[in-house]
Structure formats: structure tokens, C-alpha cells
N, C-alpha and C positions, 0 to 999 in steps of 0.2 A: 504494500499500500504506500510506502515511502516514494516509489517511482511516480505513482499517479498524484500524490500530494505535490511533488515538484512540478508537474505539469500544470496543476490548478494555479500555483503561485506564478509560474511563468506565463500563464495566459491571463493573469490578473483576475481570476475568478475567486474573489474574496467575499462576495455578498450572495452566496448561493446555499441552497439546501442540499445535503449530501447524505445518502443512505447506502451504508455498506452491508453487504451480505443480505440483500433484501430478499425475503422469502416470498416467492410467488404465491398468490392464494390458492388453497386447495392443492398444493404440489410440494414435494420435497426439495425442488430446485431452488436455487438462490442466485440472484444477480449480483455479481461482484461489487458493482458501483453504479448508483443512479444518481446524477447530479441535476438539480433543478434550478430554474431561473426563468427570467423573461428575455425574449429576443429583441431585435432592434425595433419591432412594431409593438413592443410591450405586451406580447401575448405569452401565456404560460408555456413553458417549454421543458422537456426533460430528455437526457441523454443516457442511454444504457451504455456502459463500458464494460466489456468482457475482457478480463485480464488473464494473460498466459504467461507462464515462465518458460516455455519452450525456447530451445535455441536452434533446433531444426526439426524437420518432418519429412516423411517419404510418401510416395504415391499409394493410394488405396484403390481398389476396383469399385468402392462405393461411390454413388453419384454425389453425395454430399460430405464425404469422409476423407481424412487424411490418416496417415499412419505415423504415430510418434511415441516416445517413451513417457508413459504415465503410470503410476501405481505400481512401479517395480517391473514393468514389462513393455514391450512394444505392442500397442493396441490400435485398432481403427477407432477413431474418435470423430465427432462432428467438426467440420471446418469452423474455425472461430466466427467467421461471418454468418454461417449457418446458424450456429448457436445463438449469437447476438440477435439475429433476425427472428428466430423462434421466440425468444423472450418478448420482442417487441410485439410480435403478432399476439402472443398470449395476453399481454396487458391490454392491447388495443381491442381485443375481443372479449374480454372478461372482467375488466376493471372499469367501473363507471366514470372515473375521473378522465379516462382517455377517450370516451366515445359520447358521454351525455352532455347536454347543454348546447348553447349556441356557439361556445368557443371551448371545446375540450381541450386538455393539455395536449400539445403536439409532442410526439414521441419520435426519438431518433435512437440509432444504435451503431456501435462501432466496437472494434477489438484492438487492444493494445498488447503487443508482444514485445515487452521491454528488454528481453534478452536475444531477440532475433535480428540478425544482420540482414539488411535489405538486399535482395537479389532478384531482379526482374524475371529471371528464368526459374526461379524456385517453384517447386510444386504447389505451394500455397497460393501462388498467383496464376496457376494453370488456367487454360481457356474455359474449362468446365465450370470454374468458379467465378467467372467474369461478372455475371448477373449478380450473384451473391454479394461479391465485394463492391459492386456499385451501390447496393442497398445498405449495406453495413460495411464501411471501409475498414481496412486493416492498416494499422500504424505500427512500424517496427522501431527498433532502438535508434535508427537514424531519422526517424520522423517526428521528433518531439515539437518542433516548430509547426509542422503540418497538423498534428494532433491539437496543439493549442489553438490554432487558427480555427480549426473545425469546431471546437468546443466554443470559442468566442463567437462565432458567426451564429450559433444557435442560442446563446445564453448572455449576450453582451449587456443587457440591461440589468442583470443581478436580481435583487429582491426575491431570492429564492425560498426563503422560509414559509411564506404564504402558500407558494407552489407546492412545497413539500407537505405542509399540513393538509392541503386539499387532496393530495394523493393518499396520505395516511387515513384520512377520514372518508374516503370513498369506499363504496361497497363492491364486493365480489358478485357479479352477475353477468352472465354471457349476453353480449349484444344481440338484437334482433337479427343482424346480418349473419352473425355466427349461427344462430338457431336455424335460420332458413337454409344456410349452406349445408349443415349436417343433415337435415331433413331431406333436402333434394338429393344429396349423395346416396342416401339409403333408399328412398322411394324410387329412384332410377335404376336400381339393381335388382334384376329378375330372380336372384337367389332369395330374395327376402319377401316373395309373394306368400300371402296366406292362403291356405286351402281348408274348405270344409270346417271341421270342428275348430281348427286354429283361428278362423275368422269369427266364429261364434263366440269363442272364449275371450278373444281379443275385444270384441265390442263390449262384453260384459265388464272387462277389466277397465277399459277406456272410460266408460260411463262412471264406474266406481271411483276411479282416480280423480277424475274432475269433480265428481260430488264430494269426495272426501277433502279435496283441496279447499274448497270454498266453506268447509266448516272449520270451527276452531279446534276440533278434535283431531289428535294424531291417529293415523290409520296404518295397519299392516295388512297387506294382501298377499296371501301364500297361494301360489299356483304349483300344484304337484304334477309330476309327469315322468314317465320312465324315458329311457333313451329312445331317440327317434320320434318323439311325439310332437317335436316342433316348439320347445320351450324358448330357445334362443331366438327363433324366427318371430315369435309373437313379441318377445322382449325388445328386440331391435325395432320392430315396427311401432311398438309403444313409444319408445324414445323418439323416434322420428316424428310421428304425429303430434306428440305433446310439444316438442320443439317447434313444429310448424305453427302451433297455436300460441307460442311464445311463453311457454311454461319452461322453467329452468329444470330440465330433466337431464339426469346423468345415469350412465350405464356403468356398472362396476362388476367385477368378477375376480375369482382368485386364480384364474388360469392366465399365466403369461402368454402362452402360445395363442389362445383365442383373443386375448386383448390386443396383442400386437397385430394379429391378422385383421381385426375389425379396424384398428387404427389406420393401417395401411389402406383399407378399402375406403375410408372416408377422407383420407389425406391428413397431412400434418396439421392443418389449421383447425379441423374438427376433433382431432384426437384428444383435446383438452376435456371433452365431454365424456370420455371413455376412460375409466380409472380402475384401480385395483382397490380390493376391500380395506387394504391398510393405508388408504389415501386420506382418511377422514378423521384423524387423531386430532388435528388443529381446527376442524370445522366447528363453527358456531351453531347455536341452537336454530334449526329450521333455515340453514343457509341455502338449501336446495328445495325446490318445490317437490319433486318427485325423484327418488333414488331407486333405480331398478337394478336389483341384485340377481344376476344370473348365476347358475351353478352355486346356490346358496349352501349346498352341503359342503363347500370348500371353505366356509368361514372358519377361521382360526379362533383359538382362545384369546390371543391378543394380537395387536399389530406390530409388537416388538420382534425384531429378528437379529441376527448376529451382526448386521450393519448399523443398527441403531445405537446412536450415542447414548451413554448412561444419562446424560442431562436431558435427553429427549424421551426416555422411557415413559410410556404411558401406563398408568395403573388401571385403566379402564378396560373391560372386555371389549373385543372388536365389535360384537353385536351392539353394545351400547353406543359406540361411536357412530355406527350406521343409523341407529334409531334417532340419536341426536342431531344428525346432519340434515335430515329431511322431515317434512311435514307428512309425506306419504311415502312409505317404503314398500315396494313390491318385490317379494322374494319368489324366484323361481327355482324349484328344488326337486330332486329325486332322492328320496330317503334311503334308497337301496344302493346308491352310488357313493363309495368312499375312495378317494384317490390316494391320500397320504394319512399317516397316522395322527398327525396333529390337527387335522381338519375335523372340526366337531359339529358342523351345521346340521340341524335336523328340524323337521316341523316342530317337534316339541320344545326344542331349544328356542326357536324363534317365539313361539306362543308364550313361553315362560318370560322372555325378555320384554315382550309386548306388554304383559301384565305389569312389569316394573315401571314401564314408561306410560302407562295408562292409555295404551293404543287399543282402538277397536280392531279386532281380527277378522278378516273375511278370507274364506278358503274356497278354492276351485280346483278341478282336476282335469287334466288333458289325458285322454285315454286311447285315442286313435293312433296306431303305429304308421308313421310315414317312412320311416327307414326300412331297410331289408324288403324292398318292393312291396311294403304295406303288410307283410305276413305277420299278423298278430301271433298265429299259431306257432310259428318258428320261435319268436321271442319267448312266448309262454313256456314252450318246451325247454328252451335254454335255462329259463329261470327255474323251472321245476327240477330239472336234471342237476343243476349246480347247487339246489338247496337254497336259492335266494328267496323263493316264496312258492307256495303250493298253487298250482293251476290245474286245470282240467286237461292240459295237454301233456299226459303222462308218457306216452309212447311216441316214438319217432314215426312220422308218417312219410312214406316214399312219394306221396302226392305233392309235397312241398317243393318248390323251385330251388332247393339248396342240396348241395352234396355234403355230407357229414362223414368224417372218417377219423379214426384214432390211428396215428402213425407209431411206428416202433422207435424212431429216432428224429430229432429236429432236422437232420440233414436230408432225411427221406421227405419230410414235410417241405422243406425249401425247394428241393428238386421238382417236386411235383408242382409247386407254384410257379416255378421257372418255366416248366413244361406249358402251363396254362398261358403265361405271358407270351411265349413263342407262338401261341395259336391266336394271339391278337387280344387276349383278355388283359385287364390291368391286375396287378398283384402286389402284395405287400406282406412282409414278415414283421410281426409286431411282438413285443414282449412287455411284461409288467415291470414295476420298479422293484426288481428282485436282485439287482447286482450293483456293484459300485460304479461310478461314473468318473473316469480318469479326468484330472484338471490339466494335464499336459499331453502333448503328442510324444511318440517314440523319437529317438534320435534321428531316425530317417524321415521324419515328418508324417508318418502314417499314425493312424488312430490306435489307441491301446485296445487289445481284445478283452473287454471287461466281462462280457458274457461267455461263461465257460460252462458247457454241459458235457461231461466226458471229454471226447476228442473233438466235439463241435464248439468253436470259438468264433466270436464275432464282436465287433466294436459297436458301441452307441454311436449316435451322431456327435458332432463336436459341440462342446460348450460355447455359449455366446462370446465369452471374453477371449477365446482363442482367435488369433489373427494370422494372416498369411497362410491360409490353408491350401494345400494342394488342390488342384482342380478336381472337381467331382465329389468332394467332401462337404455335405451340407451342415449348416449350424443347427442348433437346437430348434 
């Protein structure tokens, strides 16, 4: 921070409001520095400054990434201009100070790499980053005068404390433009079309949510359904249509893969409405109109994990954080589906928490099977055979459009699947969370064979933090 302090003094920015380590609302991310003041037209302005200690970086195959040494290893990380721009978009889309009123606070962003020597041919200035750098300029160790001029041009009239106060006293609420954007991205996707019972249950939930929101009472709506009944499709449509009517609806889940997939589908701008269950520790009472919790069986005991600083440990159960955050909480759940040992969500657990929060509980159930070619008989037979629940489908019927076989070895199973793929089918070998997952590659760059069953050995996919993977190795 000493480097940026010298820049402020060099630019004669001595009558300004400065926020260091500014936490983005409803997020664990922090802006390194936000400096506030008025521009030459005496309009409120703020500049985000992303600070980096890097001295060099290398090329990454990612569209918005570079590769550099951070956290004790070389990793693919966001280009500094991309990171600064994302913070700017986040605030412009979700902080009322930056979009409400006749003259909202104007917001700019840049990155300052104070240990980086300028080289126009450096990967950080590559052609693919040209647009990003034009939106959020990069200043290196050689650019102190340029950075001073950039800040002065936006903040030359000082008087920054009232601007800082305005920002601190503003509310977190997504703008109507953001709500419309997310809704349009979802409704234009054919994967999210509702069918039959899904539409019926959706209409009921939508009416209940709107009715519950306009009452003073807190509501918990529990939607039960087995795998393949379309819980997630209903949940996504619910968020899209509530946003279209400008309710602040958020979608949360405990699944990293599903969350990242949905964020990718709706784009980086809309991804701030899609979060994890552990994102609500700092939320205020009823910050959100409607919180849609998909895969609620993945709710954990607390939101604390091995990365949580001791000073940030929350004493509250995760379920209480979810109830506190929203006026209406919708839980989509399969009571028979447990993924990891520390995930404790269940209908009973939710209802017990609802009683503590004096919330009215409403329950509905999705029953029709949309996966597996709609074969409820097949799913029921699987459930009965594995002892998940007793059903009327006790015996296997050859009339089903499925082939079921027990193999003598996993190699025989894999070879049979490969044979099907060679015939034009799609195929995959899957496994449960029953083996360790290596954090590093072998010395030759290949994946470690974690899965070992006799003489059958296979690797998992690569962890997200692993970079520079050989071609053909997918990440988690």
C-alpha cells in the first residue's frame, strides 16, 4: 500500500475518500483500493485500483487469463484488467450508489503492477487483452506519472469524503438492467423449457413466492423430487421470471460444478446472481427478496471451511444464514441424495430451522421422471434393488429400454462401454467419491492413478488449481 500512497501524493490527491480492502457486497472478494472524489465537472467519481506484486507472467490458453507465480505455485489467474473490470461491473450492477438517481457515482477501474517493468511485447499487453486494457488500463512500475494523471483526470476536484459516505450508505440490490439481462439469458435457452408437471408445480411456486413476498411473514417453500424430475429446471425458470418482474432473486447451490456451469451459461455479468450456500454469512436481514436453494440436501452444518480466516469464523449454522438473507426461501431437495459426509440438508432439518425463524412452511413434490427416457419403472427398480426405498418394481423387466449387467471386473465394463462408443453411442465411466484425489501431477506431467481396483488403475480429472496441463486432460 506504500506504493499507491506515494502515487496519491504525487497526484496531489489529498482531499479524497479512500477505502482499502473493500469487500464486495454478498461476496468474499475484496477490492484492493477504491478512491473517491469529484471530477472537473464536480460530479461524484470513484476509481477501482487493483494492485499486483507480480514481476512477470506467461501466456495462458484462457481467453481472460495469464499464468504467473501466486500462492507458492504457477497458476492461471485472471488478467489484472479483467479482474478490475469485473469488480466495476459488479458494483455498477448491484450497488445503488452506482446506478440510482439522476447522477449516480461514475466508476472507473485500472490495475497497478508496481513491480512490473514495462515491455510492449509482454504477454500482459497481448492483442487478445487489448479491449480489456482499454476499459481498465494497466500501469507498471515505469508508469507512475501516467497513473497519477489518470487518477487526477477523474478526481481533480477532491471533496471525496461525501462520495465515500454515499457509497458506504448505499444498498446492495441488483439493477433492473442486470435482472433483465439474466432473465433474457435463461429464457432464451431451450434447455430450460418446462414440461408437463414441471410447469404445473412452477406455476404454484411462482404464485406462492409472489404472495409470500408481499406479506410480512417469512416463508419457506420446500420442493421435493428425485433425480431427473426437473428440480433444477424449475428453479432456474423461477429465478429468471422473478428477475424479469424485478424481484431480487438469487440462485444458490452447494455444487461447484453446477454453479460454474450455470454462471458460464448466463455470462460473467449475470453470474453475481448465482452463488454458493456459504456466500451469505455477511448478509443482512432480508437482503434478498427470494433465495432459491437448489440441491438443498447439500447444505452443510456451517459455512466455515479450511480457507476461512479465524477472524471470519461464523458461529451460525449455514441454514440460519440462508433464512436470514431472504424474505422467501425456496428449497429444492432430494432427501435420498447425499453426496458428501458433511452435507446434512433434509426436509426435516429445513422445517426445524423454519420453526426457529418463525417461517411458514409450504411443501410440494415433483414426481414425474424426465431423465432415463422418462422410465419411472427403471428408476423405481434401481431404488428398490439398492435399498434406497421400497417400490412396486421389485423384478427387472426385459421390456425396459435399458441394458443391465453385472461385470466381473471394471476393465470388462470399460471395454464394453468403449465398444458401444465405437458403434456411435456416447459413453462414460463414472465413479463415486471413494478414492483420494492427487493435488499434483506426476513428474512426467501425467495424472496420478488415484483409482485402484486390483490391477485396474485410472486417474481422476485434474484439480482446478493445476495449470499447464498436457493437452486432453480436463479440469474438474
